[in-house]
LUMGU-704838 format. One record per residue (C-alpha): residue number from 1; z, x, y; residue in three letters. Coordinates in steps of 0.02 Angstrom, whole numbers. Each point is the difference from the previous one (the first is absolute). Layout:
<site resi="NUM" pz="Z" px="X" py="Y" resn="Ala"/>
...
% end
This chain:
<site resi="1" pz="2255" px="-688" py="-477" resn="Met"/>
<site resi="2" pz="-172" px="-57" py="49" resn="Gly"/>
<site resi="3" pz="-74" px="-1" py="173" resn="Cys"/>
<site resi="4" pz="-88" px="-134" py="100" resn="Arg"/>
<site resi="5" pz="-176" px="37" py="62" resn="Ser"/>
<site resi="6" pz="10" px="-121" py="146" resn="Lys"/>
<site resi="7" pz="125" px="-96" py="105" resn="Val"/>
<site resi="8" pz="-8" px="-186" py="36" resn="Asp"/>
<site resi="9" pz="56" px="-15" py="181" resn="Leu"/>
<site resi="10" pz="26" px="-188" py="-17" resn="Thr"/>
<site resi="11" pz="139" px="28" py="-126" resn="Glu"/>
<site resi="12" pz="173" px="-37" py="68" resn="Thr"/>
<site resi="13" pz="114" px="149" py="-8" resn="Val"/>
<site resi="14" pz="187" px="16" py="19" resn="Lys"/>
<site resi="15" pz="63" px="106" py="142" resn="His"/>
<site resi="16" pz="174" px="59" py="47" resn="Cys"/>
<site resi="17" pz="71" px="78" py="155" resn="Arg"/>
<site resi="18" pz="147" px="113" py="-26" resn="Thr"/>
<site resi="19" pz="160" px="-30" py="96" resn="Lys"/>
<site resi="20" pz="22" px="99" py="159" resn="Gln"/>
<site resi="21" pz="162" px="25" py="97" resn="Pro"/>
<site resi="22" pz="38" px="-148" py="111" resn="Gly"/>
<site resi="23" pz="-133" px="-106" py="-85" resn="Lys"/>
<site resi="24" pz="13" px="-138" py="-125" resn="Glu"/>
<site resi="25" pz="-6" px="39" py="-184" resn="Gly"/>
<site resi="26" pz="-151" px="18" py="-112" resn="Ile"/>
<site resi="27" pz="-129" px="-136" py="26" resn="Arg"/>
<site resi="28" pz="-119" px="-34" py="-140" resn="Cys"/>
<site resi="29" pz="-143" px="-119" py="10" resn="Gly"/>
<site resi="30" pz="-182" px="-29" py="-45" resn="Arg"/>
<site resi="31" pz="-157" px="6" py="106" resn="Phe"/>
<site resi="32" pz="-187" px="-11" py="-21" resn="Ser"/>
<site resi="33" pz="-70" px="175" py="23" resn="Ala"/>
<site resi="34" pz="-165" px="-68" py="64" resn="Gln"/>
<site resi="35" pz="85" px="-111" py="130" resn="His"/>
<site resi="36" pz="118" px="138" py="57" resn="Asp"/>
<site resi="37" pz="-135" px="136" py="13" resn="Leu"/>
<site resi="38" pz="-130" px="-109" py="85" resn="Ser"/>
<site resi="39" pz="115" px="-18" py="149" resn="Ala"/>
<site resi="40" pz="1" px="188" py="22" resn="Arg"/>
<site resi="41" pz="-186" px="39" py="-30" resn="Leu"/>
<site resi="42" pz="-116" px="32" py="149" resn="Pro"/>
<site resi="43" pz="-119" px="-140" py="41" resn="Gly"/>
<site resi="44" pz="-157" px="95" py="-48" resn="Trp"/>
<site resi="45" pz="50" px="9" py="-185" resn="Leu"/>
<site resi="46" pz="-54" px="-145" py="-110" resn="Pro"/>
<site resi="47" pz="138" px="-115" py="-62" resn="Ala"/>
<site resi="48" pz="-53" px="38" py="-180" resn="Arg"/>
<site resi="49" pz="-83" px="159" py="-60" resn="Leu"/>
<site resi="50" pz="-164" px="-24" py="-96" resn="Pro"/>
<site resi="51" pz="17" px="9" py="-188" resn="Thr"/>
<site resi="52" pz="-76" px="151" py="-86" resn="Arg"/>
<site resi="53" pz="-156" px="-34" py="-101" resn="Ser"/>
<site resi="54" pz="31" px="-4" py="-186" resn="Ser"/>
<site resi="55" pz="-160" px="99" py="-31" resn="Arg"/>
<site resi="56" pz="14" px="189" py="-1" resn="Ser"/>
<site resi="57" pz="-106" px="89" py="128" resn="Ser"/>
<site resi="58" pz="-137" px="97" py="-89" resn="Arg"/>
<site resi="59" pz="-105" px="134" py="85" resn="Pro"/>
<site resi="60" pz="-180" px="-46" py="32" resn="Thr"/>
<site resi="61" pz="-157" px="105" py="20" resn="Cys"/>
<site resi="62" pz="33" px="7" py="187" resn="Lys"/>
<site resi="63" pz="175" px="75" py="-16" resn="Asp"/>
<site resi="64" pz="32" px="185" py="13" resn="Gly"/>
<site resi="65" pz="-127" px="141" py="-7" resn="Pro"/>
<site resi="66" pz="-155" px="1" py="-109" resn="Ser"/>
<site resi="67" pz="-80" px="137" py="-104" resn="Ala"/>
<site resi="68" pz="-174" px="76" py="2" resn="Leu"/>
<site resi="69" pz="-73" px="78" py="-157" resn="Cys"/>
<site resi="70" pz="-142" px="116" py="48" resn="Leu"/>
<site resi="71" pz="-86" px="40" py="-165" resn="Val"/>
<site resi="72" pz="-161" px="92" py="-40" resn="Gly"/>
<site resi="73" pz="-104" px="154" py="31" resn="Asn"/>
<site resi="74" pz="33" px="91" py="164" resn="Ile"/>
<site resi="75" pz="-183" px="-11" py="53" resn="Arg"/>
<site resi="76" pz="-12" px="-49" py="184" resn="Thr"/>
<site resi="77" pz="187" px="-11" py="34" resn="Leu"/>
<site resi="78" pz="-15" px="118" py="151" resn="Pro"/>
<site resi="79" pz="-103" px="-136" py="86" resn="Tyr"/>
<site resi="80" pz="96" px="-155" py="-58" resn="Thr"/>
<site resi="81" pz="177" px="64" py="25" resn="Met"/>
<site resi="82" pz="6" px="-57" py="181" resn="Glu"/>
<site resi="83" pz="-27" px="-180" py="-54" resn="Tyr"/>
<site resi="84" pz="123" px="14" py="-144" resn="Ile"/>
<site resi="85" pz="135" px="66" py="117" resn="Glu"/>
<site resi="86" pz="-27" px="-137" py="128" resn="Arg"/>
<site resi="87" pz="9" px="-135" py="-133" resn="Phe"/>
<site resi="88" pz="156" px="77" py="-78" resn="Ala"/>
<site resi="89" pz="93" px="15" py="164" resn="Val"/>
<site resi="90" pz="-48" px="-174" py="63" resn="Ala"/>
<site resi="91" pz="64" px="-81" py="-161" resn="Asn"/>
<site resi="92" pz="153" px="111" py="-31" resn="Ser"/>
<site resi="93" pz="-69" px="66" py="-164" resn="Leu"/>
<site resi="94" pz="74" px="128" py="-118" resn="Asp"/>
<site resi="95" pz="-149" px="101" py="-61" resn="Val"/>
<site resi="96" pz="-21" px="59" py="-179" resn="Tyr"/>
<site resi="97" pz="-152" px="109" py="-37" resn="Met"/>
<site resi="98" pz="-82" px="40" py="-167" resn="Val"/>
<site resi="99" pz="-140" px="117" py="51" resn="Leu"/>
<site resi="100" pz="-126" px="67" py="-123" resn="Gln"/>
<site resi="101" pz="-95" px="160" py="32" resn="Arg"/>
<site resi="102" pz="-184" px="30" py="-35" resn="Gly"/>
<site resi="103" pz="-164" px="-92" py="16" resn="Gln"/>
<site resi="104" pz="7" px="-123" py="-144" resn="Arg"/>
<site resi="105" pz="-104" px="-151" py="47" resn="Gln"/>
<site resi="106" pz="101" px="-132" py="-90" resn="Gly"/>
<site resi="107" pz="-84" px="-168" py="-27" resn="Ser"/>
<site resi="108" pz="-107" px="-4" py="157" resn="Ser"/>
<site resi="109" pz="-162" px="-97" py="-15" resn="Trp"/>
<site resi="110" pz="-73" px="98" py="145" resn="Leu"/>
<site resi="111" pz="-154" px="107" py="-20" resn="Thr"/>
<site resi="112" pz="71" px="133" py="115" resn="Tyr"/>
<site resi="113" pz="159" px="101" py="-13" resn="Gly"/>
<site resi="114" pz="156" px="10" py="105" resn="Ala"/>
<site resi="115" pz="37" px="153" py="104" resn="Asp"/>
<site resi="116" pz="101" px="134" py="-86" resn="Phe"/>
<site resi="117" pz="67" px="143" py="106" resn="Tyr"/>
<site resi="118" pz="52" px="125" py="-132" resn="Gly"/>
<site resi="119" pz="163" px="56" py="-79" resn="Ser"/>
<site resi="120" pz="53" px="108" py="147" resn="Glu"/>
<site resi="121" pz="-10" px="-145" py="121" resn="Thr"/>
<site resi="122" pz="95" px="-111" py="-122" resn="Glu"/>
<site resi="123" pz="134" px="136" py="-12" resn="Asp"/>
<site resi="124" pz="21" px="-9" py="188" resn="Leu"/>
<site resi="125" pz="2" px="-190" py="3" resn="Ile"/>
<site resi="126" pz="137" px="-10" py="-132" resn="Leu"/>
<site resi="127" pz="102" px="139" py="80" resn="His"/>
<site resi="128" pz="-8" px="-76" py="174" resn="Gln"/>
<site resi="129" pz="47" px="-173" py="-65" resn="Leu"/>
<site resi="130" pz="150" px="71" py="-92" resn="Gln"/>
<site resi="131" pz="61" px="95" py="152" resn="Thr"/>
<site resi="132" pz="-22" px="-136" py="131" resn="Leu"/>
<site resi="133" pz="143" px="-8" py="123" resn="Ser"/>
<site resi="134" pz="63" px="-159" py="84" resn="Pro"/>
<site resi="135" pz="-71" px="68" py="163" resn="Asn"/>
<site resi="136" pz="-177" px="8" py="-67" resn="Ser"/>
<site resi="137" pz="-5" px="-175" py="-77" resn="Ser"/>
<site resi="138" pz="103" px="-157" py="12" resn="Ala"/>
<site resi="139" pz="-56" px="-48" py="-175" resn="Met"/>
<site resi="140" pz="135" px="-4" py="-135" resn="Arg"/>
<site resi="141" pz="-70" px="93" py="-151" resn="Ile"/>
<site resi="142" pz="119" px="-26" py="-146" resn="Arg"/>
<site resi="143" pz="-94" px="98" py="-133" resn="Glu"/>
<site resi="144" pz="-160" px="99" py="-26" resn="Ile"/>
<site resi="145" pz="-59" px="22" py="-180" resn="Ile"/>
<site resi="146" pz="-140" px="121" py="-35" resn="Glu"/>
<site resi="147" pz="-119" px="-35" py="-144" resn="Val"/>
<site resi="148" pz="-106" px="148" py="-50" resn="Lys"/>
<site resi="149" pz="-135" px="-59" py="-120" resn="Asp"/>
<site resi="150" pz="58" px="-178" py="-38" resn="Gly"/>
<site resi="151" pz="-24" px="18" py="-187" resn="Ser"/>
<site resi="152" pz="105" px="-85" py="-133" resn="Cys"/>
<site resi="153" pz="63" px="172" py="-51" resn="Ala"/>
<site resi="154" pz="68" px="30" py="175" resn="Glu"/>
<site resi="155" pz="72" px="-176" py="9" resn="Tyr"/>
<site resi="156" pz="93" px="17" py="-165" resn="Arg"/>
<site resi="157" pz="58" px="176" py="40" resn="Arg"/>
<site resi="158" pz="59" px="-22" py="180" resn="Ser"/>
<site resi="159" pz="24" px="-184" py="41" resn="Phe"/>
<site resi="160" pz="36" px="-113" py="-149" resn="Leu"/>
<site resi="161" pz="179" px="58" py="-28" resn="Ser"/>
<site resi="162" pz="43" px="-30" py="183" resn="His"/>
<site resi="163" pz="-40" px="-186" py="-3" resn="Gln"/>
<site resi="164" pz="159" px="-102" py="24" resn="Lys"/>
<site resi="165" pz="-51" px="-182" py="13" resn="Val"/>
<site resi="166" pz="-182" px="-17" py="-52" resn="Leu"/>
<site resi="167" pz="14" px="90" py="-166" resn="Thr"/>
<site resi="168" pz="-175" px="-39" py="-62" resn="Tyr"/>
<site resi="169" pz="-86" px="150" py="-79" resn="Ser"/>
<site resi="170" pz="-179" px="-53" py="-34" resn="Asn"/>
<site resi="171" pz="-126" px="131" py="53" resn="Cys"/>
<site resi="172" pz="-186" px="19" py="-30" resn="Trp"/>
<site resi="173" pz="-113" px="125" py="83" resn="Asp"/>
<site resi="174" pz="-116" px="-117" py="92" resn="His"/>
<site resi="175" pz="-11" px="-55" py="182" resn="Ala"/>
<site resi="176" pz="72" px="-175" py="-25" resn="Ser"/>
<site resi="177" pz="160" px="58" py="-83" resn="Asn"/>
<site resi="178" pz="15" px="146" py="120" resn="Ser"/>
<site resi="179" pz="25" px="-123" py="142" resn="Gln"/>
<site resi="180" pz="128" px="-98" py="-100" resn="Ile"/>
<site resi="181" pz="110" px="147" py="-48" resn="Arg"/>
<site resi="182" pz="10" px="73" py="175" resn="Trp"/>
<site resi="183" pz="36" px="-170" py="77" resn="Leu"/>
<site resi="184" pz="134" px="-17" py="-135" resn="Arg"/>
<site resi="185" pz="72" px="167" py="54" resn="Thr"/>
<site resi="186" pz="14" px="-52" py="182" resn="Cys"/>
<site resi="187" pz="65" px="-176" py="-31" resn="Phe"/>
<site resi="188" pz="132" px="73" py="-117" resn="Asp"/>
<site resi="189" pz="62" px="113" py="139" resn="Arg"/>
<site resi="190" pz="13" px="-149" py="117" resn="Val"/>
<site resi="191" pz="95" px="-105" py="-128" resn="Leu"/>
<site resi="192" pz="116" px="144" py="-44" resn="Ala"/>
<site resi="193" pz="41" px="40" py="182" resn="Ser"/>
<site resi="194" pz="145" px="-122" py="8" resn="Gly"/>
<site resi="195" pz="-71" px="-76" py="160" resn="Val"/>
<site resi="196" pz="-23" px="-188" py="9" resn="Gln"/>
<site resi="197" pz="-169" px="-4" py="84" resn="Tyr"/>
<site resi="198" pz="-86" px="-151" py="72" resn="Gly"/>
<site resi="199" pz="-177" px="40" py="-50" resn="Arg"/>
<site resi="200" pz="-98" px="136" py="-89" resn="Val"/>
<site resi="201" pz="-170" px="54" py="65" resn="Val"/>
<site resi="202" pz="-130" px="94" py="-100" resn="Arg"/>
<site resi="203" pz="-130" px="103" py="90" resn="Ser"/>
<site resi="204" pz="-108" px="152" py="-35" resn="Arg"/>
<site resi="205" pz="-9" px="167" py="90" resn="Pro"/>
<site resi="206" pz="-179" px="-36" py="52" resn="Asp"/>
<site resi="207" pz="34" px="-172" py="75" resn="Val"/>
<site resi="208" pz="9" px="-26" py="189" resn="Ala"/>
<site resi="209" pz="73" px="-153" py="87" resn="Leu"/>
<site resi="210" pz="-101" px="-23" py="158" resn="Phe"/>
<site resi="211" pz="102" px="-148" py="63" resn="Arg"/>
<site resi="212" pz="187" px="-26" py="-1" resn="Asp"/>
<site resi="213" pz="71" px="-93" py="-149" resn="Ile"/>
<site resi="214" pz="172" px="-78" py="24" resn="His"/>
<site resi="215" pz="74" px="-41" py="-170" resn="Leu"/>
<site resi="216" pz="126" px="-121" py="76" resn="Ser"/>
<site resi="217" pz="-142" px="-116" py="50" resn="Ser"/>
<site resi="218" pz="-45" px="-33" py="-183" resn="Tyr"/>
<site resi="219" pz="92" px="-128" py="-105" resn="Ser"/>
<site resi="220" pz="106" px="48" py="-150" resn="Cys"/>
<site resi="221" pz="-46" px="-39" py="-179" resn="Gly"/>
<site resi="222" pz="-179" px="66" py="-14" resn="Ser"/>
<site resi="223" pz="-92" px="162" py="-31" resn="Ile"/>
<site resi="224" pz="-116" px="24" py="149" resn="Phe"/>
<site resi="225" pz="-161" px="89" py="-51" resn="Val"/>
<site resi="226" pz="-169" px="30" py="83" resn="Pro"/>
<site resi="227" pz="-148" px="-104" py="-54" resn="Tyr"/>
<site resi="228" pz="-134" px="64" py="-118" resn="Lys"/>
<site resi="229" pz="-168" px="-80" py="-34" resn="Ser"/>
<site resi="230" pz="56" px="-42" py="-178" resn="Asp"/>
<site resi="231" pz="91" px="-165" py="-27" resn="Pro"/>
<site resi="232" pz="190" px="-7" py="-7" resn="Ser"/>
<site resi="233" pz="106" px="77" py="-74" resn="Pro"/>
<site resi="234" pz="-106" px="153" py="33" resn="Val"/>
<site resi="235" pz="56" px="77" py="165" resn="Ala"/>
<site resi="236" pz="3" px="165" py="92" resn="Gly"/>
<site resi="237" pz="134" px="113" py="-70" resn="Asp"/>
<site resi="238" pz="-13" px="136" py="132" resn="Trp"/>
<site resi="239" pz="128" px="-89" py="110" resn="Phe"/>
<site resi="240" pz="119" px="-143" py="-40" resn="Phe"/>
<site resi="241" pz="181" px="-53" py="22" resn="Phe"/>
<site resi="242" pz="124" px="-112" py="-90" resn="Leu"/>
<site resi="243" pz="183" px="-49" py="-1" resn="Asp"/>
<site resi="244" pz="114" px="138" py="-65" resn="Phe"/>
<site resi="245" pz="95" px="-134" py="-99" resn="Ala"/>
<site resi="246" pz="-149" px="-32" py="-114" resn="Val"/>
<site resi="247" pz="-65" px="178" py="-16" resn="Leu"/>
<site resi="248" pz="78" px="34" py="-169" resn="Arg"/>
<site resi="249" pz="-52" px="-164" py="-82" resn="Ser"/>
<site resi="250" pz="-177" px="9" py="70" resn="Trp"/>
<site resi="251" pz="-18" px="180" py="-58" resn="Trp"/>
<site resi="252" pz="47" px="-49" py="-178" resn="Ser"/>
<site resi="253" pz="-153" px="-114" py="-3" resn="Ser"/>
<site resi="254" pz="-108" px="144" py="63" resn="Val"/>
<site resi="255" pz="62" px="114" py="-139" resn="Glu"/>
<site resi="256" pz="-33" px="-135" py="-129" resn="Ala"/>
<site resi="257" pz="-179" px="-19" py="61" resn="Ala"/>
<site resi="258" pz="-26" px="188" py="4" resn="Ser"/>
<site resi="259" pz="68" px="19" py="-176" resn="Ser"/>
<site resi="260" pz="-125" px="-128" py="-64" resn="Ser"/>
<site resi="261" pz="-138" px="106" py="80" resn="His"/>
<site resi="262" pz="-60" px="-134" py="119" resn="Gln"/>
<site resi="263" pz="-152" px="64" py="92" resn="Trp"/>
<site resi="264" pz="-90" px="62" py="98" resn="Pro"/>
<site resi="265" pz="119" px="55" py="140" resn="Tyr"/>
<site resi="266" pz="176" px="-47" py="60" resn="Pro"/>
<site resi="267" pz="-62" px="-112" py="140" resn="Asp"/>
<site resi="268" pz="-75" px="-113" py="-133" resn="Phe"/>
<site resi="269" pz="163" px="-33" py="-92" resn="Tyr"/>
<site resi="270" pz="159" px="53" py="94" resn="Ile"/>
<site resi="271" pz="7" px="-160" py="104" resn="Phe"/>
<site resi="272" pz="-31" px="-124" py="-142" resn="Lys"/>
<site resi="273" pz="184" px="-47" py="-16" resn="Arg"/>
<site resi="274" pz="40" px="13" py="185" resn="Ala"/>
<site resi="275" pz="28" px="-130" py="135" resn="Ala"/>
<site resi="276" pz="-158" px="66" py="80" resn="Leu"/>
<site resi="277" pz="-49" px="-24" py="182" resn="Lys"/>
<site resi="278" pz="-168" px="78" py="37" resn="Arg"/>
<site resi="279" pz="-19" px="29" py="185" resn="Thr"/>
<site resi="280" pz="-90" px="106" py="128" resn="His"/>
<site resi="281" pz="93" px="160" py="40" resn="Leu"/>
<site resi="282" pz="-57" px="141" py="117" resn="Pro"/>
<site resi="283" pz="17" px="130" py="-138" resn="Ala"/>
<site resi="284" pz="-154" px="106" py="-30" resn="Val"/>
<site resi="285" pz="-39" px="143" py="-120" resn="Ile"/>
<site resi="286" pz="-49" px="160" py="91" resn="Val"/>
<site resi="287" pz="-108" px="106" py="-116" resn="Arg"/>
<site resi="288" pz="-39" px="124" py="139" resn="Ala"/>
<site resi="289" pz="22" px="-5" py="190" resn="Pro"/>
<site resi="290" pz="-174" px="-76" py="15" resn="His"/>
<site resi="291" pz="-6" px="-93" py="-166" resn="Val"/>
<site resi="292" pz="114" px="-152" py="11" resn="Val"/>
<site resi="293" pz="-14" px="-154" py="-111" resn="Glu"/>
<site resi="294" pz="-5" px="-132" py="136" resn="Cys"/>
<site resi="295" pz="-115" px="-106" py="-110" resn="Cys"/>
<site resi="296" pz="145" px="-45" py="-116" resn="Arg"/>
<site resi="297" pz="84" px="-96" py="141" resn="Leu"/>
<site resi="298" pz="-129" px="-140" py="-4" resn="Ser"/>
<site resi="299" pz="-20" px="-11" py="-189" resn="Gln"/>
<site resi="300" pz="99" px="-161" py="-16" resn="Asp"/>
<site resi="301" pz="-124" px="-112" py="-91" resn="Gly"/>
<site resi="302" pz="-16" px="-108" py="155" resn="Gly"/>
<site resi="303" pz="186" px="-37" py="15" resn="Gln"/>
<site resi="304" pz="64" px="14" py="179" resn="Glu"/>
<site resi="305" pz="-159" px="100" py="25" resn="His"/>
<site resi="306" pz="2" px="-1" py="190" resn="Ser"/>
<site resi="307" pz="164" px="96" py="0" resn="Gln"/>
<site resi="308" pz="-64" px="125" py="-128" resn="Gly"/>
<site resi="309" pz="-162" px="24" py="95" resn="Glu"/>
<site resi="310" pz="97" px="31" py="161" resn="Ala"/>
<site resi="311" pz="104" px="135" py="-85" resn="Leu"/>
<site resi="312" pz="-157" px="78" py="-73" resn="Asp"/>
<site resi="313" pz="-84" px="9" py="170" resn="Gln"/>
<site resi="314" pz="156" px="68" py="85" resn="Glu"/>
<site resi="315" pz="14" px="134" py="-134" resn="Cys"/>
<site resi="316" pz="-182" px="50" py="27" resn="Arg"/>
<site resi="317" pz="25" px="13" py="188" resn="Arg"/>
<site resi="318" pz="151" px="111" py="-25" resn="Leu"/>
<site resi="319" pz="-96" px="107" py="-124" resn="Leu"/>
<site resi="320" pz="-143" px="26" py="123" resn="Arg"/>
<site resi="321" pz="124" px="54" py="133" resn="Ser"/>
<site resi="322" pz="78" px="133" py="-112" resn="Gly"/>
<site resi="323" pz="161" px="-97" py="-22" resn="His"/>
<site resi="324" pz="31" px="64" py="-177" resn="Phe"/>
<site resi="325" pz="-38" px="184" py="31" resn="Ser"/>
<site resi="326" pz="162" px="62" py="78" resn="Gly"/>
<site resi="327" pz="120" px="109" py="-102" resn="Val"/>
<site resi="328" pz="182" px="-56" py="8" resn="Trp"/>
<site resi="329" pz="93" px="93" py="137" resn="Arg"/>
<site resi="330" pz="137" px="63" py="-119" resn="Ser"/>
<site resi="331" pz="-127" px="89" py="-110" resn="Phe"/>
<site resi="332" pz="-38" px="173" py="68" resn="Thr"/>
<site resi="333" pz="-154" px="33" py="-103" resn="Leu"/>
<site resi="334" pz="-187" px="13" py="17" resn="Lys"/>
<site resi="335" pz="-90" px="-113" py="-121" resn="Val"/>
<site resi="336" pz="-165" px="59" py="-70" resn="Arg"/>
<site resi="337" pz="-97" px="-141" py="-81" resn="Glu"/>
<site resi="338" pz="-48" px="25" py="-181" resn="Lys"/>
<site resi="339" pz="-80" px="-150" py="-83" resn="His"/>
<site resi="340" pz="42" px="-38" py="-179" resn="Ala"/>
<site resi="341" pz="-136" px="-47" py="-121" resn="Glu"/>
<site resi="342" pz="-21" px="-186" py="-36" resn="Pro"/>
% end
């Protein structure tokens, strides 16, 4: 026999009362269930319940937790971790880290190098992150992946076989593809987690957020990316966020562009197929405690320039006051500055 998924209360149903001693025999009749029940319902209930929408309820980018992919060289993480933690806690983020050791400069156009604190300091940083207790940080760290030299040989040997969702395998030993394969590694972990996230955020270990960013205040459907002086679709790839629901399809377009060797760097091609929303975000690259790239905040080609200029000036004021020079409280280490060569 089949079953009925719903009941029509207006349907007339037959009812019978069994005979009781001293009472008349069985009485059978018909009544309108809606009419009979409405007499018994309290006055605050509506006479007719609202009909359920025929559309299924789908999760949006504002439902559930979101994920943060922190990907790149460790660099100035001791100084930026305070801002990363605050952002993660405020937005209920699960944090996935792909942290590369060493002083590789990547694709930086700068004429000076980022701070590098040596392998012993990086040993301590990785160890203390991996042994964080809930009492020392409210941040939810889901996974920490250590990358030693970042080469294709290491990638193929230690990471490629562990990819579950993003099974791309392209690897070339140059800075542009290096960024792609380690972002791929982190995004794959997020997609394979089994969690239905709302949004996915990408940031770098050397990026500080000097104002609060509330993801819920941004609309769904776009990738939000910092401005760059180049025309769209070029945008700042050091910090951005997008809907989890489109992560996999967007990433397939990134892999296609990377495989065709589009150039020069990822920020020139990864947003070409995206619903891009360039905007001003208080996310700044910290090369050293006293070398902070505030200038990037106003490089918007004249678009919404007053907002970008205001962020630039605020960043410079904070820099002068030593705002970016404090080591995160959960790191018990003494950092000795050692500048990498440009």
